[in-house]
C-alpha positions in Angstrom: -45.0 19.8 -23.5 -43.3 22.7 -21.8 -41.9 23.8 -25.1 -45.4 23.7 -26.7 -47.0 25.6 -23.8 -44.3 28.3 -23.9 -45.0 28.7 -27.6 -48.7 29.3 -26.9 -49.7 26.5 -29.2 -53.4 25.8 -29.5 -54.8 23.2 -27.0 -55.6 20.8 -29.9 -51.9 20.7 -30.9 -50.9 20.0 -27.3 -53.5 17.3 -26.9 -52.5 15.6 -30.1 -48.9 15.6 -28.9 -49.8 14.1 -25.6 -51.8 11.3 -27.3 -49.0 10.6 -29.8 -46.5 10.4 -27.0 -48.7 8.2 -24.8 -49.2 5.8 -27.7 -45.5 5.2 -27.9 -44.7 1.7 -26.7 -41.3 2.8 -25.6 -42.7 5.6 -23.5 -45.1 3.1 -21.8 -42.3 0.8 -21.0 -40.1 3.6 -19.6 -43.0 4.8 -17.5 -43.5 1.3 -16.0 -39.8 0.9 -15.3 -39.6 4.4 -13.8 -42.5 3.6 -11.6 -41.0 0.3 -10.4 -37.6 2.0 -9.7 -39.4 4.8 -7.8 -41.2 2.3 -5.7 -38.0 0.3 -5.1 -36.0 3.5 -4.3 -38.7 4.5 -1.8 -38.8 1.1 -0.1 -35.1 0.1 -0.3 -32.8 3.0 -1.4 -29.6 1.2 -0.4 -30.5 -1.7 -2.7 -31.0 0.6 -5.6 -27.7 2.4 -5.0 -26.0 -1.0 -4.7 -27.5 -2.2 -8.0 -26.5 1.0 -9.7 -23.0 0.7 -8.4 -22.8 -2.9 -9.5 -23.9 -2.0 -13.0 -21.3 0.8 -13.2 -18.4 -1.4 -12.0 -19.6 -4.3 -14.2 -19.4 -2.2 -17.3 -16.0 -0.9 -16.3 -14.6 -4.3 -15.5 -16.2 -6.1 -18.5 -13.3 -5.4 -21.0 -10.7 -6.9 -18.6 -12.9 -9.9 -17.9 -13.6 -10.6 -21.5 -9.9 -10.3 -22.3 -8.7 -12.5 -19.4 -8.8 -15.9 -21.3 -6.8 -14.5 -24.2 -4.4 -12.8 -21.8 -3.8 -16.1 -20.0 -2.8 -17.6 -23.4 -0.8 -14.7 -24.8 1.7 -12.4 -22.9 1.4 -9.9 -25.8 -2.4 -9.6 -25.3 -1.8 -9.4 -21.5 0.7 -6.5 -21.7 -1.0 -4.6 -24.6 -4.7 -5.0 -23.9 -5.6 -6.8 -20.7 -3.4 -4.9 -18.1 -4.3 -1.4 -19.5 -8.0 -2.3 -19.4 -7.6 -3.6 -15.9 -5.8 -0.4 -14.7 -8.5 1.7 -16.3 -11.3 -0.3 -14.6 -9.7 -0.1 -11.2 -9.3 3.6 -11.5 -13.1 4.0 -11.6 -13.5 3.4 -7.9 -11.6 4.5 -4.8 -12.0 1.0 -3.3 -10.8 -0.7 -6.5 -7.9 1.7 -7.0 -6.8 1.0 -3.4 -7.3 -2.7 -4.0 -5.2 -2.5 -7.1 -2.4 -0.7 -5.1 -2.7 -3.3 -2.5 -2.7 -6.2 -5.0 0.5 -4.7 -6.5 2.2 -5.5 -3.2 0.8 -9.0 -2.9 3.2 -11.2 -5.1 2.1 -14.1 -2.9 -1.3 -13.9 -4.5 -0.8 -12.0 -7.8 1.7 -12.9 -10.6 4.7 -10.5 -10.7 3.9 -9.1 -14.1 0.4 -8.0 -12.8 2.0 -6.6 -9.6 4.3 -4.5 -11.8 1.5 -3.2 -14.0 -0.7 -2.3 -11.1 2.1 -0.5 -9.3 1.4 2.7 -11.4 -1.8 3.1 -9.5 0.3 4.4 -6.5 1.0 7.7 -8.3 -1.7 8.2 -11.0 -5.0 8.4 -9.2 -7.5 10.9 -10.8 -7.8 14.3 -9.1 -11.0 16.2 -8.4 -11.8 19.8 -9.3 -10.2 22.7 -7.4 -13.6 24.1 -6.6 -14.5 20.9 -4.7 -11.3 21.2 -2.6 -12.1 24.9 -1.9 -15.7 24.1 -0.8 -14.5 21.2 1.5 -11.8 23.2 3.1 -14.0 26.3 3.7 -16.7 24.0 5.3 -14.1 22.4 7.6 -12.4 25.7 8.6 -15.5 27.9 8.7 -13.7 30.6 6.7 -12.9 31.4 3.1 -9.7 30.1 1.6 -8.4 33.7 1.2 -9.2 34.6 4.8 -7.9 31.4 6.4 -4.6 30.9 4.4 -1.8 33.3 3.5 -1.5 31.5 0.2 -3.2 28.6 -1.6 -2.4 26.5 -4.7 -5.4 25.2 -6.6 -3.2 22.7 -8.6 -2.9 19.6 -6.4 0.6 18.5 -5.5 -0.5 14.8 -5.6 -3.6 12.7 -5.8 -4.3 9.3 -4.3 -7.3 6.9 -4.1 -8.8 8.7 -1.0 -7.9 12.3 -1.5 -5.5 14.9 -3.0 -2.9 17.3 -1.5 -2.7 21.0 -2.0 0.1 23.3 -0.9 -0.7 26.4 1.2 0.8 28.8 3.7 -0.7 29.3 7.1 0.6 31.8 9.6 3.8 32.2 7.6 4.6 28.5 7.4 4.2 26.0 4.5 1.5 23.4 5.1 0.0 20.5 3.2 -3.8 20.3 3.0 -5.2 16.8 2.2 -8.8 16.9 0.9 -10.9 13.8 0.5 -12.4 13.0 -2.9 -16.2 13.6 -3.1 -18.5 10.7 -2.4 -15.6 8.5 -1.3 -17.4 7.3 1.8 -20.7 6.2 0.1 -18.8 4.6 -2.8 -16.5 2.7 -0.4 -19.5 1.3 1.5 -21.2 0.2 -1.7 -18.0 -1.2 -3.2 -17.2 -3.3 -0.2 -20.6 -4.7 0.1 -20.2 -5.9 -3.5 -16.7 -7.2 -2.7 -18.1 -9.2 0.3 -20.6 -10.9 -2.0 -17.8 -11.7 -4.5 -15.6 -13.0 -1.8 -18.4 -15.2 -0.5 -18.7 -16.7 -4.0 -15.0 -17.2 -4.3 -14.8 -19.0 -0.9 -17.6 -21.3 -2.0 -15.4 -22.8 -4.8 -13.4 -25.7 -3.2 -10.2 -25.0 -5.2 -10.1 -21.3 -4.2 -10.9 -21.6 -0.4 -7.2 -21.4 0.4 -7.4 -17.7 -0.6 -9.7 -17.0 2.4 -11.2 -14.2 0.4 -13.8 -13.1 2.9 -11.2 -12.6 5.6 -8.9 -10.7 3.2 -11.8 -8.4 2.1 -12.8 -7.9 5.7 -9.3 -6.9 6.7 -8.7 -4.7 3.6 -12.2 -3.1 3.8 -11.9 -2.3 7.5 -8.5 -0.7 7.0 -9.5 1.4 4.0 -12.8 2.6 5.5 -10.8 3.8 8.5 -8.4 5.5 6.1 -11.3 7.3 4.4 -11.6 9.4 7.6 -8.7 11.9 7.6 -9.2 12.2 11.4 -7.9 8.7 11.6 -4.7 9.6 9.6 -4.2 12.5 12.0 -4.4 10.0 14.9 -1.7 7.8 13.4 0.5 10.8 12.7 0.4 11.8 16.4 1.0 8.2 17.6 3.9 7.4 15.3 5.3 10.9 15.7 5.5 10.4 19.5 7.5 7.2 18.8 10.1 9.1 16.8 10.0 12.5 18.6 13.5 11.7 20.2 14.9 11.1 16.7 15.8 14.6 15.6 16.6 13.6 12.0 13.4 11.6 11.4 10.4 13.9 10.7 6.7 13.3 10.4 4.0 15.8 9.5 2.3 17.3 12.6 -1.5 17.5 12.2 -2.7 21.1 12.8 -6.4 20.6 12.1 -8.4 17.5 11.1 -12.0 16.7 10.1 -13.3 13.6 8.3 -12.7 15.2 4.9 -9.8 17.7 5.4 -6.4 17.3 7.1 -4.1 20.3 7.5 -0.6 19.3 8.5 3.0 20.7 8.6 5.0 20.2 5.4 7.9 17.9 5.8 10.9 19.1 3.7 12.6 17.0 1.1 12.0 15.0 -2.1 10.8 11.4 -2.3 13.7 9.0 -2.2 12.1 7.2 -5.0 12.8 10.2 -7.3 16.5 9.9 -6.6 16.4 6.2 -7.5 14.0 6.3 -10.4 15.5 9.4 -12.1 19.0 8.0 -12.0 17.8 4.6 -13.3 15.9 6.4 -16.2 19.0 8.4 -17.2 21.7 5.9 -16.6 24.0 5.1 -19.5 27.2 3.2 -20.0 29.2 6.4 -20.1 27.6 8.2 -17.1 25.8 5.7 -14.8 25.0 8.2 -12.0 23.5 11.2 -13.6 20.6 13.3 -12.4 19.6 13.6 -8.8 21.6 10.6 -7.7 24.8 12.5 -8.6 23.8 15.2 -6.1 23.9 12.6 -3.2 27.3 12.0 -1.8 28.5 8.6 -0.7 27.9 9.5 2.9 24.4 10.8 2.2 23.4 7.6 0.3 24.8 5.5 3.1 22.9 7.7 5.6 19.6 7.2 3.8 20.0 3.4 3.7 21.3 2.9 7.3 18.6 5.2 8.7 15.9 3.4 6.7 17.0 0.1 8.4 16.9 1.8 11.8 13.3 3.1 11.2 12.1 -0.3 10.0 13.5 -2.3 12.9 12.4 0.3 15.5 8.8 -0.1 14.3 9.1 -3.9 14.2 11.1 -4.6 17.4 10.1 -1.8 19.7 6.8 -0.1 18.6 4.7 -3.0 17.2 3.4 -0.3 14.8 4.4 -0.4 11.2 3.8 2.1 8.4 1.8 0.0 6.0 3.2 1.6 2.8 6.9 2.2 3.5 8.0 2.5 -0.2 10.6 5.1 -1.3 7.8 7.4 -2.5 6.6 7.8 1.1 10.1 8.4 2.4 11.6 11.9 1.9 15.2 13.0 2.0 16.3 16.6 2.6 20.0 17.6 2.5 19.3 20.6 4.8 19.3 18.6 8.0 21.5 18.5 11.1 25.0 17.3 11.0 25.4 18.0 7.3 23.9 14.7 6.1 20.2 15.4 6.0 16.8 14.4 7.4 14.4 11.5 6.6 10.7 12.2 6.4 7.8 9.8 6.6 4.5 10.7 5.0 1.1 9.1 4.1 0.4 7.2 7.3 -3.3 6.7 6.5 -2.8 2.9 6.6 -0.7 1.7 9.6 -0.4 -1.9 10.8 -0.8 -2.6 14.5 1.2 -5.8 15.1 0.0 -8.4 17.7 2.6 -10.1 19.9 2.2 -13.2 17.8 2.7 -11.4 14.5 5.8 -9.7 15.8 7.2 -13.0 17.2 6.5 -15.0 14.1 8.0 -12.5 11.7 11.1 -11.8 13.7 11.6 -15.5 14.0 11.4 -15.7 10.2 14.1 -13.0 9.8 16.3 -14.8 12.4 16.0 -18.0 10.4 17.0 -16.1 7.3 20.1 -14.8 9.2 21.0 -18.3 10.2 20.3 -19.7 6.7 17.8 -22.2 8.1 15.1 -22.8 5.5 13.0 -25.3 7.5 12.9 -22.9 10.5 11.8 -20.1 8.1 9.1 -22.4 6.7 7.8 -23.1 10.2 7.5 -19.4 10.9 5.7 -18.8 7.5 3.2 -21.6 8.3 2.4 -19.8 11.5 1.6 -16.7 9.5 -1.3 -18.8 8.2 -2.2 -20.3 11.6 -1.2 -23.7 10.2 1.5 -26.3 10.8 4.8 -25.6 12.4 3.5 -24.4 15.7 0.7 -22.6 17.5 -0.4 -19.1 17.3 -1.6 -17.0 14.4 -0.6 -13.5 13.5 -2.4 -13.2 10.2 -5.8 -14.8 10.8 -5.6 -17.5 8.3 -8.2 -20.2 7.7 -6.7 -22.9 9.9 -5.6 -26.3 9.0 -2.5 -25.0 7.3 -4.3 -22.0 6.0 -5.4 -24.0 2.9 -9.1 -24.6 3.5 -8.1 -28.3 2.8 -8.5 -31.5 4.9 -6.0 -31.9 7.7 -4.1 -34.7 6.0 -3.8 -32.8 2.7 -2.7 -29.6 4.6 0.0 -31.6 6.5 1.4 -33.0 3.2 1.5 -29.5 1.8 3.2 -28.2 4.9 5.9 -30.8 4.4 6.3 -30.0 0.7 6.5 -26.3 1.5 9.2 -26.9 4.1 11.2 -29.0 1.6 10.9 -26.3 -1.0 12.0 -23.6 1.4 15.0 -25.7 2.5 16.0 -26.2 -1.1 15.6 -22.4 -1.9 17.7 -21.4 1.1 20.3 -23.9 0.0 20.6 -22.0 -3.2 20.1 -18.4 -2.1 20.7 -18.0 1.7 23.7 -19.3 3.6 23.3 -17.0 6.6 25.0 -13.9 8.1 28.4 -12.9 6.6 27.7 -14.7 3.3 26.1 -11.9 1.3 22.4 -12.7 2.0 20.3 -11.1 -0.8 17.2 -10.4 1.2 15.2 -9.3 -1.8 15.8 -12.7 -3.6 15.0 -14.6 -0.4 11.7 -12.8 0.1 10.7 -13.1 -3.6 11.4 -16.8 -3.5 9.5 -17.2 -0.3 6.5 -15.3 -1.7 6.6 -17.4 -4.9 6.6 -20.6 -2.8 3.7 -19.3 -0.7 1.7 -18.8 -3.9 2.8 -22.1 -5.4 1.9 -24.1 -2.2 -1.2 -22.1 -1.5 -0.3 -20.9 2.0 -2.7 -18.2 3.2 -0.9 -15.3 4.7 -2.4 -12.5 6.9 -2.3 -8.9 5.7 0.1 -7.6 8.3 2.7 -10.2 7.4 2.6 -9.2 3.8 3.0 -5.6 4.9 6.1 -6.5 6.8 7.5 -8.5 3.8 6.8 -5.8 1.2 8.3 -3.1 3.4 11.4 -5.2 3.9 11.6 -5.7 0.1 11.3 -2.0 -0.5 14.0 -1.4 2.1 16.4 -3.9 0.5 15.6 -2.6 -3.0 16.4 1.0 -1.9 19.7 -0.2 -0.3 20.6 -2.2 -3.4 20.0 0.9 -5.6 21.9 3.4 -3.5 24.6 1.4 -1.7 25.0 -2.1 -3.2 27.8 -2.9 -0.7 25.4 -2.4 2.3 23.8 -5.7 3.4 20.7 -5.1 5.4 20.7 -8.5 7.1 24.3 -8.1 8.3 23.6 -4.6 9.5 20.5 -5.8 11.5 22.4 -8.8 13.0 23.1 -7.2 16.4 19.4 -6.3 16.8 18.0 -9.7 15.7 20.5 -11.8 17.6 19.9 -9.8 20.8 16.1 -10.1 20.4 16.4 -13.9 19.8 18.7 -14.6 22.8 17.2 -12.3 25.4 13.7 -12.1 27.1 11.7 -9.1 25.9 12.1 -7.2 29.2 15.9 -7.6 29.1 16.0 -6.8 25.4 14.4 -3.4 26.1 17.2 -2.6 28.5 20.0 -3.9 26.4 18.7 -2.6 23.0 20.8 0.6 23.2 23.9 -1.6 23.2 22.6 -3.6 20.2 21.9 -0.3 18.4 25.5 0.9 19.2 26.8 -2.4 17.7 24.8 -1.7 14.5 26.2 1.9 14.4 29.7 0.4 14.6 28.9 -1.9 11.7 27.5 1.1 9.7 30.6 3.2 10.3 32.8 0.4 9.2 30.9 0.1 6.0 31.0 3.8 5.3 34.7 4.1 6.1 35.5 1.3 3.7 33.4 3.0 1.0 35.1 6.3 1.5 38.6 4.7 1.7 38.0 2.9 -1.6 36.6 6.1 -3.2 33.5 4.2 -4.3 31.3 5.7 -6.8 28.1 3.9 -6.0 26.0 3.5 -9.1 22.3 2.7 -8.8 21.6 -0.6 -10.4 18.6 -2.7 -11.5 
C-alpha cells in the first residue's frame, strides 16, 4: 500500500488492492495469529519469549534427536553425523554451549566418545562483532576506545560461551579485556527455565531418577548465571589471588575494572601449557618424538610445570577449600621469563570456582588416601558419601539420598555392595598403593566408569575435583612420565590423614618440605640419566 501511495496511483487501484489482499485466506489467518500473539505478548511477555526460545532450540536440536537412534546402533553414524549435529546445536546457545563443555568433563554420566567430541566446545565458541565489543566497553568506561586505551585490537584473542577477550594497552601496560556476548543474560534465563522443565520430566521417569537431573540443572544453572556477570569473575580473581599472593611464581590476572558485561584485567604472561602438549603430540614422529614447542622446554622446566601444578592443586584442596573449576592445561600458562630461570605458572578463566564444604573436602581427601593405600573398599565408601548414600554419613555433593539412586533402600543397599565389590576388584588390578606406580588417570577413569555403571549420583563439586585431578595427571604423564603424582603428594595426604586439622595447618610446611625433597630427588635422577622426556599418548 505504501508503494502504491508513493506512486500516486488512483484511489480505485489502491482500493482494489486492499480488497484483493483482504480476501486472501492466508492474510486473514496471519492477521488472527498476529492479533493472538500481540495479546499474549501484552499479557505474558515472558511466556512468549520462552515459547520462541523453545522453538529455536527445538529446531536446532532436532537433527541430533532424530539421529540418536541410528547413532546408538552405529558408531559410524555417531561419529560422522550425530556428534557434529550435536556440537552444532549446542553452539546455538550460551547455556547449551556451557552445558556441552561441562558434559565433556562428566564421564560418570556421558560416554567417553561423546565427552571427547564435546571437548572441542572449550575452544571454538562463536565470537560477536568487534562493534559490539567497542560499544560495551565504551558504555562501561564512559569513554571512547581511542581515548581510554593506548591501543586496542578488534580481533578477539579468544571466545568462550559467555564472552570473548580482546588485547589492549592501558597506561603503557598490556591488559586483557573480556566482553560478555550480547543477550547472554536473557538467553541464559530462558534456557535454564526450559532445562528445569526438561529435568523435571527426566526425574519423573523411574529408571532415570538416579541422575537427579533437577539438582544437577539447579547447581549448573546457578553457577553459570553467576559466571554471566563478569563482576563475579573479578571477585574470584581477587579471592584466589590473595590465596596465592605469597607464591611469587604463580600469577593470576588482577582485575582493574569490572562491570556486569566488561572485565579489564592485567595480562598474565605465557602460553597455555596445553599448546606445549598438543603441538608436540601433533608433530611427534618415530624419528623426532619431541619436536615443536615441547623441544623448547628443558627437563627442569617440564619437571617444574608438573610439580608446581601438583602444589597448586593440593593447596586449593587441602588449605583453601576453593578450587578452580576448570583447571585444564588450556587455563594454565607457562612463561620461561620467570624468576630463578625456570619460569612462572599463570592461572586464568576463574569465572567458575568451586567452594568446597568441609564434608566435600573430607570425603574427597579420604578417597585419595584410599587410592594411596590401595584400598578399593575404603575408596568405594568415600565415593558413596559423594552421593549422600551408604558407607557413612554426610554429603558433599547433594545427591538424592538412599545411595543416590532414587531407588528403594533395599535396592540401593544391594547396589552399594555391588559397587564396593567392583571397586575392590578394580583396585586389585590397577592400584596397589604408594610406591607401586599408581596410574591415577586409570584409577579415576575406572572409578567414573563404575559410577556410571552402578548409577551412583555424584555432586558437581566432586566431579570438578576428579576432572581436575585427571587433567593434572594427564599433564604429568605427557611432560614427565617418570613423575608419579600420588607418590609426590604422599607427605601431604598422610599428614592430613594422621593429624587433626589444627595441627595439620601448623605442620603443613614440614609436609611441603618433604614433598620438595621428593621432587628434587626425581629431578636429579632425570638429569643424571640425561632423560629426554618425550610426550606420550
